[in-house]
C-alpha positions as CSV (number, residue, x, y, z in Angstrom):
1,M,100.3,62.1,39.9
2,K,97.1,60.2,40.6
3,A,97.2,56.8,42.1
4,V,96.2,53.9,39.9
5,Q,92.6,53.0,40.6
6,S,91.2,49.4,40.6
7,S,88.4,48.5,38.2
8,R,86.1,48.3,41.2
9,E,87.0,51.9,42.3
10,I,86.5,53.1,38.7
11,N,83.1,51.4,38.4
12,T,82.0,52.8,41.7
13,K,82.8,56.3,40.6
14,R,81.1,55.7,37.3
15,V,77.9,54.6,39.2
16,I,78.0,57.8,41.4
17,K,78.6,60.0,38.4
18,L,75.7,58.4,36.4
19,I,73.2,58.6,39.3
20,R,74.2,62.1,40.2
21,E,73.9,63.5,36.7
22,E,71.0,61.4,35.3
23,G,69.2,59.8,38.3
24,P,67.1,58.6,39.9
25,L,67.7,55.3,38.2
26,S,67.0,51.6,38.9
27,R,69.6,49.0,39.2
28,V,68.6,47.5,35.9
29,E,68.9,50.9,34.1
30,I,72.4,51.4,35.7
31,S,73.5,48.0,34.6
32,E,72.3,48.5,31.0
33,R,73.7,52.0,30.6
34,M,77.1,51.1,32.0
35,D,77.2,47.7,30.2
36,I,78.2,46.0,33.5
37,P,76.6,42.7,34.7
38,Q,73.8,43.3,37.2
39,P,75.3,41.3,40.0
40,T,78.4,43.5,39.9
41,I,76.2,46.7,39.9
42,T,74.2,45.3,42.8
43,R,77.3,44.7,44.9
44,I,78.5,48.3,44.2
45,I,75.1,49.8,45.0
46,E,74.7,47.9,48.2
47,E,78.1,49.2,49.4
48,L,77.2,52.8,48.4
49,L,73.8,52.5,50.2
50,K,75.6,51.3,53.3
51,E,77.9,54.2,53.1
52,N,74.9,56.5,52.7
53,V,76.3,57.9,49.4
54,L,73.2,56.7,47.6
55,K,69.6,56.5,48.8
56,E,66.4,54.9,47.7
57,V,64.0,57.6,46.5
58,G,60.9,55.8,45.3
59,L,59.6,53.3,42.8
60,G,59.9,53.4,39.0
61,V,57.4,52.3,36.3
62,S,57.0,48.6,36.0
63,K,57.9,46.9,32.7
64,G,56.2,43.7,33.9
65,G,56.4,42.4,37.4
66,R,57.4,44.5,40.5
67,R,58.1,48.2,40.2
68,P,61.9,48.8,40.4
69,V,63.4,50.7,43.3
70,L,64.9,54.0,42.1
71,L,68.3,55.2,43.5
72,G,69.4,58.8,44.0
73,F,72.5,60.6,45.0
74,N,72.6,61.6,48.7
75,H,74.1,65.1,48.5
76,Q,74.1,65.4,52.3
77,C,76.2,62.3,53.0
78,Y,79.3,64.5,53.2
79,Y,80.2,68.2,53.2
80,A,83.2,70.3,52.2
81,F,84.7,73.6,53.2
82,G,85.6,76.2,50.6
83,V,87.9,79.1,51.2
84,E,88.4,82.1,48.9
85,L,91.6,83.7,49.9
86,G,91.8,86.9,47.9
87,R,94.0,89.9,48.2
88,S,91.3,92.1,49.8
89,K,88.8,89.6,51.3
90,I,88.5,86.1,52.7
91,K,85.4,84.0,52.3
92,V,84.7,80.7,54.1
93,A,81.8,78.5,53.3
94,L,80.4,75.0,54.1
95,T,78.6,73.3,51.3
96,D,76.9,69.9,50.7
97,L,77.7,67.8,47.6
98,E,75.2,69.7,45.4
99,G,76.8,73.0,46.1
100,N,74.2,74.3,48.5
101,F,75.6,76.7,51.1
102,L,75.0,75.8,54.7
103,S,77.0,78.9,55.8
104,L,79.1,81.6,54.2
105,R,81.2,84.2,56.1
106,M,83.4,87.0,54.8
107,K,86.0,89.3,56.1
108,E,87.8,92.2,54.3
109,T,91.5,92.3,54.6
110,Q,94.4,94.8,54.1
111,P,97.5,94.3,52.0
112,T,99.6,94.5,55.2
113,E,97.7,91.7,56.9
114,K,99.8,88.9,58.3
115,I,99.4,85.4,57.0
116,S,99.2,84.2,60.6
117,S,96.2,86.4,61.4
118,I,94.5,85.2,58.1
119,L,95.0,81.6,59.1
120,D,93.6,82.3,62.6
121,Y,90.5,83.8,61.0
122,I,90.0,80.8,58.8
123,H,90.4,78.5,61.7
124,Q,88.0,80.4,64.0
125,T,85.5,80.8,61.2
126,L,85.6,77.1,60.3
127,E,85.0,76.1,63.9
128,A,82.2,78.6,64.3
129,I,80.5,77.2,61.2
130,L,80.8,73.7,62.4
131,Q,79.2,74.7,65.7
132,E,76.5,76.7,63.9
133,T,75.5,74.0,61.5
134,S,76.0,71.0,63.9
135,V,77.7,69.1,61.0
136,D,79.7,66.1,62.3
137,R,83.5,66.6,61.7
138,H,83.7,63.1,60.4
139,K,81.4,64.1,57.5
140,I,83.8,66.8,56.3
141,L,85.8,65.7,53.3
142,G,88.3,68.5,53.5
143,V,89.0,72.1,52.8
144,G,89.6,73.6,49.4
145,V,91.3,76.9,48.9
146,G,91.1,79.2,45.8
147,L,93.5,82.1,45.5
148,P,94.8,84.4,42.8
149,G,97.3,82.8,40.4
150,P,99.8,82.0,39.3
151,L,100.7,80.2,42.5
152,N,104.3,79.8,41.6
153,E,104.6,76.6,43.7
154,N,108.1,75.3,44.3
155,E,109.3,71.7,44.9
156,Q,108.8,72.1,48.6
157,G,105.1,72.9,48.1
158,C,105.5,76.6,49.0
159,I,103.5,79.1,47.0
160,S,104.3,82.7,46.0
161,P,101.3,84.4,44.4
162,P,102.1,87.9,43.1
163,N,101.2,90.8,45.4
164,F,100.0,88.5,48.2
165,Y,100.2,90.1,51.6
166,N,103.9,90.9,51.1
167,E,104.7,87.2,51.5
168,K,106.6,84.7,49.3
169,E,107.3,80.9,49.6
170,I,104.3,80.3,51.9
171,P,103.8,76.7,53.0
172,L,100.1,77.4,52.9
173,R,98.8,73.8,52.6
174,A,101.0,72.5,55.4
175,M,100.1,75.4,57.6
176,L,96.4,75.0,57.0
177,Q,96.4,71.3,57.5
178,D,98.3,71.7,60.8
179,I,95.8,74.3,62.2
180,L,92.6,72.9,60.7
181,Q,93.2,69.2,61.1
182,F,91.5,68.5,57.7
183,P,92.9,67.6,54.3
184,V,93.6,70.7,52.3
185,I,93.7,71.2,48.5
186,I,94.9,74.5,46.9
187,D,94.4,75.8,43.4
188,N,94.1,79.2,41.6
189,D,90.8,81.0,41.6
190,A,90.1,80.5,37.8
191,N,90.5,76.7,38.1
192,V,88.3,76.4,41.2
193,A,85.6,78.6,39.6
194,A,85.8,76.3,36.5
195,L,85.1,73.4,38.9
196,A,82.1,75.1,40.3
197,E,80.7,75.4,36.7
198,K,81.5,71.8,35.9
199,W,79.8,70.5,39.1
200,F,77.0,72.9,39.6
201,G,76.7,75.4,36.8
202,Q,76.9,76.0,33.0
203,G,79.5,73.2,32.6
204,I,77.4,70.3,33.8
205,G,77.6,67.5,31.2
206,V,80.2,69.5,29.1
207,N,83.5,67.7,28.6
208,N,85.5,70.5,27.0
209,F,85.1,74.1,28.0
210,M,86.9,77.2,29.1
211,Y,86.0,79.3,32.1
212,I,87.2,82.9,31.9
213,M,87.8,84.7,35.2
214,A,87.5,88.4,34.2
215,D,88.1,90.5,37.3
216,V,91.0,92.5,38.7
217,G,93.1,90.1,36.7
218,I,92.1,87.8,33.9
219,G,92.7,84.0,34.1
220,S,91.1,80.9,32.8
221,G,90.2,77.4,33.9
222,I,90.4,74.8,31.1
223,V,88.5,71.6,31.2
224,I,89.6,68.9,28.6
225,D,87.9,65.5,28.4
226,G,86.2,66.3,31.7
227,E,89.4,67.0,33.6
228,L,91.0,70.3,34.7
229,H,94.1,70.9,32.5
230,R,96.7,72.5,34.8
231,G,99.7,72.2,32.6
232,L,103.3,71.9,33.9
233,F,103.5,73.0,37.5
234,G,99.9,74.1,37.4
235,E,100.7,77.2,35.3
236,S,98.3,76.8,32.4
237,G,95.4,79.2,31.8
238,E,97.1,82.5,32.1
239,I,95.1,84.0,29.3
240,G,95.4,87.5,30.8
241,H,99.0,87.5,29.8
242,S,98.5,86.6,26.2
243,T,99.7,89.4,24.0
244,I,97.1,91.5,22.2
245,D,99.3,94.4,21.1
246,V,103.1,93.9,21.0
247,Y,103.5,97.7,21.2
248,G,100.9,98.1,23.9
249,E,101.1,99.2,27.5
250,K,103.5,97.6,29.9
251,C,101.8,94.9,32.0
252,S,102.5,94.1,35.7
253,C,104.1,90.9,34.5
254,G,106.7,92.9,32.7
255,N,105.5,92.1,29.1
256,Y,103.8,94.6,26.9
257,G,100.2,94.6,25.5
258,C,98.8,91.8,27.6
259,L,95.1,91.2,27.6
260,E,95.0,92.4,31.2
261,T,96.1,95.9,30.1
262,F,92.9,96.1,28.0
263,S,90.1,94.2,29.8
264,S,91.0,93.8,33.5
265,L,88.6,95.6,35.9
266,P,91.0,98.4,36.8
267,K,91.7,99.2,33.1
268,V,88.0,99.2,32.2
269,V,87.2,101.6,35.0
270,E,90.2,103.8,34.1
271,R,89.0,103.9,30.5
272,F,85.5,105.0,31.5
273,R,86.9,107.7,33.8
274,K,88.8,109.2,31.0
275,K,85.8,109.1,28.7
276,L,83.7,110.8,31.4
277,K,86.2,113.6,32.0
278,L,86.0,114.4,28.3
279,A,82.3,114.1,28.0
280,M,80.9,115.2,31.3
281,P,78.5,117.8,30.0
282,D,77.0,115.4,27.5
283,E,76.5,112.5,29.9
284,P,72.9,112.9,31.1
285,T,72.6,109.6,32.9
286,L,75.2,110.5,35.5
287,V,74.8,113.3,38.0
288,A,76.5,116.5,36.8
289,D,78.8,116.9,39.8
290,V,80.1,113.3,39.9
291,D,83.8,113.0,40.5
292,P,85.2,110.5,37.9
293,E,87.7,109.3,40.4
294,T,85.0,107.9,42.6
295,I,83.5,105.8,39.8
296,H,83.5,102.0,40.3
297,F,82.5,99.2,37.9
298,E,79.1,98.9,39.6
299,D,78.5,102.5,38.7
300,I,79.4,101.8,35.0
301,V,77.0,98.9,34.9
302,A,74.2,101.0,36.5
303,A,74.9,103.9,34.0
304,A,74.8,101.4,31.1
305,C,71.4,100.1,32.3
306,N,70.2,103.8,32.5
307,G,71.1,104.4,28.9
308,S,74.5,105.9,29.2
309,H,76.2,105.7,25.8
310,L,79.7,106.1,27.3
311,A,79.1,103.3,29.8
312,Q,77.7,101.0,27.2
313,Q,80.6,101.7,24.9
314,T,83.1,101.0,27.6
315,I,81.6,97.6,28.4
316,Q,81.4,96.7,24.7
317,E,85.0,97.7,24.3
318,A,86.0,95.5,27.2
319,G,84.1,92.6,25.6
320,Q,85.7,93.1,22.3
321,Y,89.2,93.0,23.7
322,L,88.3,90.0,25.8
323,G,86.9,88.4,22.7
324,V,90.2,88.8,20.9
325,G,92.0,86.9,23.7
326,I,89.2,84.2,23.8
327,A,89.3,83.8,20.0
328,N,93.1,83.1,20.3
329,A,92.4,80.4,22.9
330,V,89.5,79.0,20.9
331,N,91.6,78.7,17.8
332,L,94.1,76.6,19.9
333,L,91.8,74.5,22.0
334,A,88.4,74.3,20.2
335,P,86.2,74.0,23.3
336,E,82.5,73.2,23.2
337,L,81.7,76.2,25.4
338,V,83.1,79.4,26.9
339,I,81.9,80.5,30.3
340,V,82.6,84.1,31.5
341,G,82.6,84.9,35.2
342,G,84.2,87.3,37.6
343,K,83.2,90.9,38.3
344,L,83.4,91.9,34.6
345,S,80.6,89.5,33.8
346,E,78.2,91.9,35.6
347,G,78.3,93.7,32.3
348,R,75.9,90.9,31.3
349,Q,74.3,91.0,27.8
350,L,76.4,93.9,26.5
351,L,79.6,92.1,27.5
352,R,78.5,88.7,26.3
353,D,77.3,90.0,22.9
354,A,80.5,91.9,22.3
355,I,82.6,88.8,23.1
356,Q,80.4,86.6,20.9
357,S,80.4,88.9,17.9
358,T,84.2,89.2,18.2
359,L,84.5,85.4,18.3
360,R,82.4,85.1,15.2
361,V,84.8,87.4,13.3
362,R,88.2,86.1,14.7
363,A,87.7,82.4,15.4
364,L,88.7,80.1,12.5
365,G,86.5,77.5,11.1
366,I,82.7,77.2,11.2
367,S,82.6,75.4,14.5
368,G,84.9,77.9,16.2
369,K,82.7,80.8,15.2
370,R,79.6,79.0,16.6
371,I,81.1,78.2,20.0
372,P,78.6,79.7,22.5
373,V,79.6,82.2,25.1
374,V,77.6,82.2,28.3
375,L,77.8,84.1,31.5
376,S,78.3,82.4,34.9
377,G,75.3,82.4,37.1
378,F,77.4,82.3,40.3
379,K,78.2,85.3,42.5
380,E,80.3,83.1,44.8
381,G,82.0,81.0,42.1
382,V,85.4,80.9,43.7
383,V,84.4,79.8,47.2
384,L,81.9,77.4,45.8
385,G,84.5,76.0,43.4
386,A,87.0,75.6,46.3
387,S,84.5,73.2,47.9
388,A,84.1,71.5,44.6
389,L,87.9,71.0,44.5
390,V,87.6,68.8,47.5
391,I,84.5,67.0,46.3
392,N,86.1,66.3,43.0
393,E,89.2,64.9,44.6
394,T,87.1,62.5,46.6
395,F,84.6,61.3,44.0
396,S,86.4,62.1,40.7
397,L,83.1,62.6,39.0
398,F,84.8,64.6,36.3
399,S,86.6,61.6,34.9
400,N,85.4,60.7,31.4
401,L,85.7,57.0,32.4
């Protein structure tokens, strides 16, 4: 539960939010837009200038008298580390407050890897990045970590993500804080990717949207009134386990006909391989001696771009199924925007158009049918969002105050 904030703290965060999103602005403009007396605004701004959170960036247009001093957000006053802790790779990045990468490092892992060795790698990499960038440790806000959900966190703060290095009930936050000596925040990958969009991407200025993580699994990050909606015990957003066909294939979760059994990356590749085996002689855009079992999603995308009907059909089908799941969520939540990210979004326009057309048919109401579907512009959305997790915790710029 969040601590109760004083009116001064709330107003300070409102000032930061306004200047970051709409600046540079003068003191008078800030006072007028926030409907707060100018002496109060001046005191807040002087404190933020002293702390180097804001900076003077020039002079505005005079409306009679002296030209006003314009204030901008200093995105290099602090920094944050982001860690993407996946099942097959680890990424560690240092970003400024505008999401610019100062350094990004990656290591591939094996399912048999020990948690202790993973933590050692994160620690060593973090220290190497600090040395490489010469960023003062005192300017580091903390470390955010994004990993596959659901986290299945217990009352002791231990997490048990499924199929996660053969480990359960991992006190990951406590372990990382002990070894790194920085504050640590943990969330699932879809939530942190949604934060990346809200801070730096398609979600800027949008108070209600859904981010769909379409990858090896399918999850979603839900932003309502400018805040991440995590639900009870942080278990909201599992759109991949919404039922599409009650008589469908058994899912890894134990249920039948989940969205993941239709549109997750492995199922899309599996569907294409089957098509290819049946239609090999008639598929001119792939080499004749290709082994279907060696095909990966990147190959499907490349084939679709080269005019392969089978590849195009496979991506469109994935989009249609994904669109059914999204339409169900849209009917429930009525967001302003749907953002699709993850590996599957590399299907680009074919995927987006299939989702959008399905939404037009299946969403109820005129507004639901018109909700735009856009693709994420981030290749490193999770590790970037992990940094945003820390930044958001510090500045609370999401709050619709």
